[in-house]
Backbone as ProteinMPNN parsed JSONL, in Angstrom:
{"seq_chain_A": "MPYDGNDELPEDVQDALPEHAQEIYRKAFNSAWDQYEDDEDREARAHAVAWSAVKDEYEKTDGEWQKKDGG", "coords_chain_A": {"N_chain_A": [[-6.601, -7.678, -8.963], [-4.428, -6.385, -10.007], [-1.749, -3.846, -9.891], [-0.134, -2.073, -11.911], [0.701, 0.535, -12.378], [1.951, 3.647, -10.067], [0.339, 5.109, -11.403], [-1.924, 3.668, -11.332], [-3.106, 2.861, -8.428], [-5.968, 3.876, -6.103], [-7.528, 6.787, -6.14], [-7.003, 7.738, -3.047], [-4.953, 6.805, -1.668], [-2.958, 7.331, -3.393], [-3.439, 9.826, -3.399], [-2.494, 10.453, -0.542], [-0.448, 9.532, 0.145], [3.157, 9.682, -0.029], [5.341, 9.107, -2.587], [7.423, 7.202, -2.642], [6.028, 5.572, -0.191], [4.006, 5.26, -1.717], [5.046, 2.904, -3.845], [5.974, 0.889, -2.154], [3.427, 0.412, -1.313], [1.71, -0.695, -3.56], [3.611, -2.57, -4.289], [3.008, -4.506, -2.343], [0.021, -4.847, -2.686], [0.26, -5.743, -4.719], [1.742, -8.07, -4.078], [0.105, -9.679, -2.116], [-2.117, -9.729, -3.678], [-1.659, -12.244, -5.486], [-0.481, -13.396, -3.703], [-3.114, -14.327, -2.216], [-5.375, -15.592, -4.017], [-7.917, -17.295, -3.809], [-9.151, -16.652, -1.715], [-12.23, -15.283, -0.349], [-12.392, -12.816, 0.473], [-10.371, -11.572, -1.287], [-9.249, -8.907, -1.972], [-10.059, -6.933, -0.287], [-8.546, -8.317, 1.494], [-5.904, -8.039, 0.645], [-4.916, -5.147, 0.211], [-5.492, -4.845, 2.698], [-2.755, -5.636, 3.388], [-0.943, -4.401, 1.919], [-1.141, -2.226, 3.302], [-0.213, -2.408, 5.633], [2.334, -3.105, 5.248], [3.314, -0.462, 4.432], [3.484, 1.084, 6.701], [5.145, -0.036, 7.925], [7.568, 1.481, 7.914], [6.464, 3.969, 6.669], [5.203, 7.079, 9.092], [2.417, 8.449, 10.204], [1.56, 11.885, 10.996], [0.748, 14.686, 12.054], [-0.63, 14.682, 10.051], [0.197, 13.878, 8.228], [1.961, 11.456, 6.058], [4.752, 10.521, 6.868], [8.401, 9.155, 6.473], [9.857, 6.834, 8.92], [11.733, 7.871, 11.512], [15.424, 6.093, 11.009], [14.374, 5.134, 9.2]], "CA_chain_A": [[-6.769, -6.655, -10.473], [-2.599, -5.745, -9.663], [-1.646, -2.398, -10.053], [1.022, -2.107, -13.075], [2.269, 1.633, -12.123], [1.249, 4.351, -9.163], [-0.872, 6.661, -11.509], [-3.37, 2.741, -11.048], [-3.627, 2.862, -7.344], [-6.822, 4.291, -5.479], [-6.805, 7.874, -5.752], [-6.811, 8.234, -1.413], [-3.38, 6.103, -1.751], [-2.642, 8.458, -4.432], [-3.562, 11.708, -2.197], [-2.451, 10.739, 1.022], [0.531, 8.717, 0.66], [4.591, 10.05, -1.0], [5.399, 8.603, -4.053], [7.832, 5.719, -2.163], [4.617, 4.611, -0.048], [3.133, 4.432, -2.662], [5.793, 1.888, -4.652], [6.132, -0.481, -0.939], [1.559, -0.228, -0.762], [1.536, -1.222, -5.167], [4.62, -4.014, -4.902], [3.013, -5.397, -1.345], [-0.547, -5.436, -2.944], [-0.071, -7.313, -6.239], [2.268, -9.578, -3.728], [-0.905, -10.135, -1.793], [-3.144, -10.47, -4.472], [-1.032, -13.776, -5.984], [-1.225, -14.617, -2.828], [-4.374, -14.825, -1.521], [-5.897, -15.616, -5.303], [-8.439, -18.361, -3.336], [-9.762, -16.119, -0.401], [-13.14, -14.244, -1.291], [-12.037, -10.912, 0.789], [-8.17, -11.447, -2.095], [-9.479, -7.746, -2.285], [-9.447, -6.092, 1.187], [-7.33, -8.385, 2.054], [-4.846, -7.604, -0.317], [-5.441, -3.035, 0.313], [-4.711, -4.548, 4.545], [-1.293, -6.472, 3.225], [-0.309, -3.182, 1.549], [-1.536, -0.589, 4.346], [0.322, -2.884, 6.897], [3.575, -2.148, 5.021], [3.111, 0.971, 4.403], [3.023, 1.218, 7.994], [6.662, -0.395, 8.632], [7.982, 1.997, 7.229], [6.319, 5.691, 7.228], [3.821, 6.801, 10.383], [1.143, 9.568, 10.514], [1.909, 12.959, 11.279], [0.453, 15.636, 11.911], [-2.097, 14.271, 9.411], [0.685, 13.531, 6.869], [2.528, 10.26, 5.938], [6.541, 10.304, 6.565], [9.475, 7.875, 6.987], [10.095, 6.771, 10.397], [13.581, 8.091, 11.687], [16.059, 4.802, 10.924], [13.739, 3.754, 7.748]], "C_chain_A": [[-5.419, -5.948, -9.803], [-2.899, -4.132, -10.121], [0.175, -2.137, -10.724], [2.452, -0.7, -12.56], [1.545, 3.009, -10.84], [0.577, 4.939, -9.797], [-2.056, 5.917, -11.423], [-3.697, 3.028, -9.403], [-4.735, 3.632, -7.084], [-6.641, 5.891, -4.843], [-6.548, 8.321, -3.992], [-5.483, 7.639, -1.187], [-2.972, 7.492, -2.482], [-2.337, 9.648, -3.19], [-3.027, 11.336, -0.527], [-0.614, 10.133, 1.624], [1.657, 9.101, -0.32], [4.997, 8.878, -1.834], [5.969, 7.118, -3.565], [6.917, 4.963, -1.814], [3.847, 4.596, -0.337], [3.535, 3.295, -3.304], [5.87, 0.424, -3.417], [4.282, -0.746, -1.119], [1.496, -1.245, -2.342], [2.104, -2.255, -4.631], [4.194, -5.203, -3.372], [1.207, -5.853, -1.871], [-0.626, -6.163, -4.221], [1.029, -8.438, -5.454], [1.382, -10.175, -3.119], [-2.27, -10.495, -2.726], [-2.546, -11.886, -5.141], [-1.078, -14.076, -4.45], [-2.177, -15.693, -1.977], [-5.725, -15.323, -2.697], [-7.355, -16.587, -4.461], [-9.157, -17.904, -2.398], [-10.523, -15.041, -1.116], [-12.828, -12.959, -0.788], [-10.191, -10.81, -0.215], [-8.633, -9.158, -1.492], [-9.171, -6.724, -1.12], [-8.586, -6.972, 2.11], [-5.835, -8.187, 1.73], [-4.333, -5.881, 0.433], [-4.782, -3.713, 2.246], [-3.582, -4.671, 4.851], [-0.574, -4.827, 3.373], [-0.413, -2.476, 2.819], [-0.303, -0.764, 5.483], [1.884, -2.344, 6.185], [3.526, -1.314, 4.75], [3.505, 1.398, 5.875], [4.409, 0.323, 9.138], [8.075, 0.524, 8.24], [7.89, 3.577, 7.171], [5.177, 5.257, 8.785], [3.243, 8.367, 10.148], [1.587, 10.647, 11.156], [1.971, 14.027, 10.924], [-0.169, 15.667, 10.688], [-1.028, 13.483, 8.007], [1.338, 12.169, 7.032], [4.323, 11.034, 5.63], [7.085, 9.751, 6.953], [9.729, 8.085, 8.19], [11.93, 7.078, 10.519], [14.339, 6.654, 12.164], [15.147, 4.206, 9.645], [14.104, 4.169, 7.085]], "O_chain_A": [[-5.552, -4.952, -9.092], [-3.893, -3.525, -10.522], [1.254, -2.065, -10.135], [3.674, -0.627, -12.431], [0.331, 3.135, -10.997], [-0.17, 5.631, -9.105], [-3.138, 6.504, -11.399], [-4.814, 3.523, -9.25], [-4.761, 4.463, -7.991], [-6.077, 6.277, -3.82], [-5.843, 9.309, -3.79], [-4.869, 8.202, -0.281], [-2.729, 8.554, -1.908], [-1.416, 10.057, -2.483], [-3.268, 12.034, 0.458], [0.051, 10.203, 2.657], [1.353, 8.935, -1.501], [4.846, 7.715, -1.458], [5.388, 6.07, -3.85], [6.621, 3.944, -2.439], [2.84, 4.15, 0.212], [2.638, 2.474, -3.49], [5.829, -0.76, -3.752], [3.827, -1.889, -1.07], [1.252, -2.447, -2.239], [1.297, -3.139, -4.344], [4.726, -6.3, -3.203], [0.871, -7.002, -1.585], [-1.451, -6.994, -4.6], [1.235, -9.522, -5.998], [1.462, -11.391, -3.289], [-3.164, -11.309, -2.494], [-3.459, -12.707, -5.229], [-1.747, -15.029, -4.052], [-2.174, -16.819, -1.478], [-6.885, -15.405, -2.296], [-8.24, -16.013, -5.097], [-10.01, -18.71, -2.024], [-10.126, -14.239, -1.96], [-12.965, -11.986, -1.529], [-9.19, -10.183, 0.131], [-8.045, -8.51, -0.626], [-8.248, -5.911, -1.075], [-8.045, -6.606, 3.154], [-4.863, -8.196, 2.486], [-3.33, -5.764, 1.137], [-3.88, -3.156, 2.871], [-3.058, -4.264, 5.888], [0.0, -4.26, 4.303], [0.682, -2.181, 3.296], [0.347, 0.118, 6.043], [2.457, -1.327, 6.578], [4.72, -1.219, 5.033], [3.992, 2.527, 5.825], [4.557, 0.158, 10.348], [9.264, 0.211, 8.303], [8.802, 4.345, 7.476], [4.69, 4.246, 9.291], [4.007, 9.303, 9.912], [2.179, 10.303, 12.179], [2.66, 14.547, 10.046], [-0.275, 16.785, 10.183], [-1.439, 12.759, 7.1], [1.282, 11.688, 8.164], [4.833, 11.691, 4.722], [6.707, 9.407, 8.073], [9.85, 9.211, 8.671], [12.912, 6.675, 9.894], [14.106, 6.102, 13.239], [15.223, 3.054, 9.217], [14.002, 3.719, 5.944]]}, "name": "protein", "num_of_chains": 1, "seq": "MPYDGNDELPEDVQDALPEHAQEIYRKAFNSAWDQYEDDEDREARAHAVAWSAVKDEYEKTDGEWQKKDGG"}
């Protein structure tokens, strides 16, 4: 179930991440969703890939996701 827009992301993702990080999450999820189409854990794997992509550019500081310095 790829996401067409950030407003379709799970509420916990929308509530936790800033808009740009949501875009990263959505694009990574959709890409992984296509890549792992034959995987029985497709959705869980796609979410894991999406969080990993966010963590490449963002870090959680004082309970909030913020862009990494230099990123």
